[in-house]
C-alpha positions as CSV (number, residue, x, y, z in Angstrom):
1,M,-16.2,1.1,-5.6
2,F,-19.1,0.8,-8.2
3,C,-18.8,4.3,-9.2
4,L,-15.2,4.6,-9.2
5,W,-15.7,1.5,-11.6
6,L,-18.1,4.0,-13.7
7,Y,-15.7,6.9,-13.8
8,A,-12.6,4.4,-14.5
9,K,-15.2,3.5,-17.6
10,I,-15.8,6.6,-18.8
11,A,-12.3,8.3,-18.3
12,R,-10.4,5.0,-19.3
13,N,-8.5,5.1,-16.5
14,A,-8.1,2.5,-13.5
15,G,-5.8,3.7,-11.7
16,V,-8.3,5.2,-9.4
17,V,-9.0,1.8,-8.0
18,D,-5.4,2.4,-5.7
19,I,-7.0,5.6,-4.6
20,G,-10.4,4.3,-3.5
21,W,-8.5,1.2,-2.2
22,T,-6.3,3.8,0.0
23,V,-9.1,6.4,1.0
24,S,-11.7,3.6,1.7
25,L,-9.1,1.8,4.4
26,G,-8.7,5.0,6.2
27,A,-12.5,5.8,6.1
28,L,-13.2,2.2,7.6
29,A,-10.8,3.1,10.3
30,V,-12.1,6.2,11.4
31,F,-15.7,4.6,10.9
32,F,-14.8,1.3,13.2
33,A,-13.1,4.3,15.7
34,C,-15.9,6.2,16.0
35,N,-18.7,3.1,16.8
36,G,-16.1,1.0,18.9
37,A,-16.4,0.2,22.3
38,G,-12.6,0.4,23.3
39,S,-11.1,3.0,25.6
40,P,-11.0,6.8,24.3
41,E,-6.9,6.2,23.3
42,R,-7.4,3.1,21.6
43,R,-9.8,4.5,19.2
44,I,-8.1,8.0,18.9
45,L,-5.1,5.9,17.8
46,T,-7.4,3.6,15.5
47,A,-8.3,6.7,13.4
48,L,-5.4,8.3,13.6
49,L,-2.5,5.9,12.3
50,P,-4.3,4.7,9.4
51,G,-5.7,8.1,8.9
52,I,-2.2,9.2,8.7
53,W,-0.7,6.4,6.7
54,S,-4.1,6.9,4.1
55,L,-3.6,10.3,3.4
56,R,0.0,10.4,2.7
57,L,-0.8,7.6,0.2
58,A,-3.6,9.3,-1.3
59,L,-1.6,12.6,-2.1
60,Y,0.8,10.6,-3.7
61,L,-1.2,8.8,-5.8
62,G,-3.5,11.7,-6.9
63,P,-1.2,13.6,-9.1
64,R,-0.1,10.5,-10.4
65,V,-3.6,8.9,-11.6
66,F,-5.0,12.1,-12.9
67,K,-1.8,14.0,-14.5
68,E,0.0,11.1,-15.9
69,G,-2.9,8.9,-17.0
70,E,-3.6,5.2,-16.4
71,D,-0.9,3.1,-14.9
72,A,1.2,0.7,-17.0
73,R,-0.2,-2.1,-15.2
74,Y,-3.7,-1.2,-16.0
75,V,-2.6,-0.7,-19.6
76,T,-1.5,-3.9,-20.0
77,L,-4.7,-5.5,-18.4
78,R,-6.7,-3.4,-20.7
79,N,-4.9,-4.4,-23.9
80,K,-4.8,-8.5,-22.9
81,W,-8.3,-8.3,-22.1
82,G,-9.8,-6.3,-24.9
83,D,-13.5,-6.2,-25.4
84,A,-13.7,-7.8,-21.7
85,A,-11.9,-5.0,-20.1
86,N,-14.8,-3.5,-18.7
87,R,-16.4,-6.4,-17.2
88,N,-13.3,-7.6,-15.5
89,F,-12.5,-4.2,-14.4
90,F,-15.6,-4.0,-12.4
91,L,-14.6,-7.6,-10.5
92,F,-11.5,-6.1,-10.1
93,F,-12.7,-3.1,-8.4
94,Q,-15.0,-5.4,-6.6
95,A,-12.0,-7.7,-5.5
96,Q,-10.6,-4.6,-4.0
97,A,-13.5,-3.9,-1.8
98,L,-13.7,-7.4,-0.7
99,L,-9.5,-7.0,0.1
100,N,-10.7,-4.1,2.4
101,A,-13.0,-5.8,4.4
102,F,-10.6,-8.4,5.3
103,L,-7.6,-5.6,6.1
104,S,-9.7,-3.8,8.1
105,I,-10.5,-6.3,10.6
106,P,-7.2,-5.0,12.4
107,F,-8.8,-1.6,12.6
108,L,-11.9,-3.2,14.0
109,I,-10.1,-5.3,16.9
110,C,-8.1,-2.0,17.5
111,A,-11.3,0.0,17.9
112,F,-12.5,-2.5,20.4
113,D,-9.7,-2.9,22.7
114,T,-10.2,-1.6,26.5
115,T,-6.5,-1.0,27.5
116,P,-6.5,2.4,28.8
117,G,-3.9,5.1,28.4
118,I,-0.9,5.0,26.3
119,D,1.5,2.1,27.1
120,L,4.3,1.1,25.8
121,R,2.3,-1.1,23.0
122,A,0.5,2.0,22.0
123,I,4.2,4.0,21.5
124,L,5.7,1.0,19.5
125,A,2.8,1.2,17.2
126,I,2.9,5.0,17.0
127,F,6.9,4.8,16.1
128,I,6.4,1.9,13.8
129,L,3.8,3.8,11.8
130,I,6.1,6.9,11.7
131,L,8.7,5.0,10.5
132,S,6.9,3.5,7.8
133,V,5.2,6.3,6.4
134,T,8.4,7.9,6.5
135,G,10.6,5.4,4.7
136,E,8.0,4.8,2.2
137,G,7.6,8.6,1.3
138,I,11.3,8.6,1.0
139,A,11.4,5.9,-1.1
140,D,8.8,7.5,-3.3
141,R,10.4,10.8,-3.6
142,Q,13.8,9.5,-4.7
143,L,11.7,7.4,-7.4
144,A,10.2,10.4,-8.5
145,A,13.4,12.2,-8.7
146,F,14.9,9.6,-10.8
147,R,12.1,9.6,-13.3
148,S,11.9,13.2,-13.7
149,D,15.3,13.4,-15.3
150,P,15.3,12.4,-18.8
151,A,18.7,11.1,-19.3
152,N,17.3,8.3,-16.9
153,K,14.7,7.1,-19.5
154,G,15.0,3.0,-19.5
155,K,17.6,3.1,-16.6
156,T,16.5,1.5,-13.2
157,C,17.1,3.4,-9.8
158,K,19.8,2.4,-7.9
159,T,20.6,5.4,-5.6
160,G,19.2,5.7,-2.0
161,L,17.2,3.2,-0.4
162,W,16.9,1.7,-3.9
163,R,20.7,0.7,-3.8
164,Y,19.4,-1.6,-0.6
165,S,16.2,-2.7,-1.9
166,R,14.7,-3.3,-5.6
167,H,11.1,-2.4,-3.8
168,P,11.9,-0.3,-0.8
169,N,8.5,1.3,-0.7
170,Y,6.8,-2.1,-0.8
171,F,8.8,-3.0,2.2
172,F,7.8,-0.1,4.3
173,E,4.3,-0.6,3.5
174,W,4.2,-3.7,4.6
175,V,6.3,-2.7,7.7
176,H,3.2,-0.1,8.5
177,W,1.1,-3.0,8.9
178,W,2.7,-4.2,11.7
179,S,1.2,-1.2,13.9
180,Y,-2.3,-2.7,14.0
181,P,-1.1,-6.1,15.7
182,I,1.1,-4.2,18.3
183,L,-1.5,-1.8,19.2
184,C,-3.9,-4.1,20.3
185,F,-1.7,-7.0,21.6
186,G,-3.4,-8.9,24.2
187,A,-7.0,-7.5,22.7
188,P,-9.8,-10.3,22.2
189,F,-9.4,-11.8,18.9
190,W,-6.1,-10.3,18.7
191,G,-5.1,-13.1,16.6
192,F,-7.0,-11.8,13.5
193,S,-5.1,-8.6,13.5
194,L,-2.2,-10.7,11.6
195,I,-4.4,-10.8,8.7
196,G,-3.4,-7.2,7.7
197,P,0.7,-7.9,7.3
198,V,0.0,-11.6,6.0
199,L,-2.3,-10.4,3.4
200,M,-0.1,-7.4,2.5
201,L,3.0,-9.9,2.3
202,F,1.1,-12.2,0.3
203,F,-0.2,-9.6,-2.3
204,L,3.1,-7.6,-2.5
205,V,5.5,-10.5,-3.2
206,K,3.3,-13.1,-4.8
207,I,0.5,-11.2,-6.3
208,T,0.5,-7.4,-7.5
209,G,3.8,-6.1,-6.2
210,I,6.9,-7.4,-7.1
211,P,5.9,-10.1,-9.7
212,A,4.1,-7.7,-12.0
213,T,6.5,-4.6,-11.3
214,E,9.5,-6.6,-12.2
215,A,8.0,-8.5,-15.1
216,R,7.7,-4.9,-16.9
217,A,11.0,-3.6,-16.0
218,L,12.6,-6.7,-17.4
219,K,11.2,-6.0,-20.8
220,S,11.8,-2.6,-20.4
221,R,15.1,-1.8,-18.8
222,S,18.2,-3.7,-19.7
223,D,19.9,-3.2,-16.6
224,Y,17.0,-4.5,-14.3
225,A,18.7,-8.1,-14.8
226,E,21.8,-7.0,-13.3
227,Y,19.8,-5.3,-10.8
228,Q,18.0,-8.1,-9.6
229,R,21.4,-10.0,-9.2
230,T,22.9,-7.9,-7.0
231,T,20.3,-6.2,-5.0
232,S,17.6,-7.5,-2.2
233,A,14.0,-8.1,-3.4
234,F,12.3,-7.0,-0.6
235,V,13.8,-6.6,2.9
236,P,16.7,-3.6,2.9
237,W,20.4,-5.1,2.6
238,F,23.6,-4.5,1.5
239,P,24.1,-5.0,-2.4
240,K,26.3,-8.1,-3.5
């Protein structure tokens, strides 16, 4: 994260932290899988499931970060912090590294799970991973297609999955984190694997996800207040 911070400082693009966060989690999963003492099947899945999630998200974020410039979230922070921006971004980047240390705990537990073969838990974990990555990918593509139309500037996407949730991408991101507690269910220290979905839910709903996104949307889109009134914030549901 220190190297990424140096790049962000020079390029004035703190958005690289999102890519670094994603890729480093995938790398940690592979590291634990290679060094764990679990069964071969569990260690393979420990590398494969987070690897698929990490690769998909990194490929989606890459063009946005490097082609579209610094995300509005970080522009707002940079302007707010003023002369202290570089120092505060350094602390922010290191906080992401600390967060990853906690989020990678489920990978560690999975990598030391000695359950042999591919059982029902493994099949369910694979299904949830596929469902969540597919759902998040569809939501991202639908939003990108909506934003690519100049006629939609200043408007809110209310089609596809966005008709049923104001943040379907966040919802499927959270669902993905349930793959790992299910995969290692019953393993020693299994309860600690719940730190993934619990932490992610807290950050998405209370800290960096929905609150920040909606604060900007209310300032830039006149139709967003009505969208808030009629559409579920997180879990997809029928509009009012």
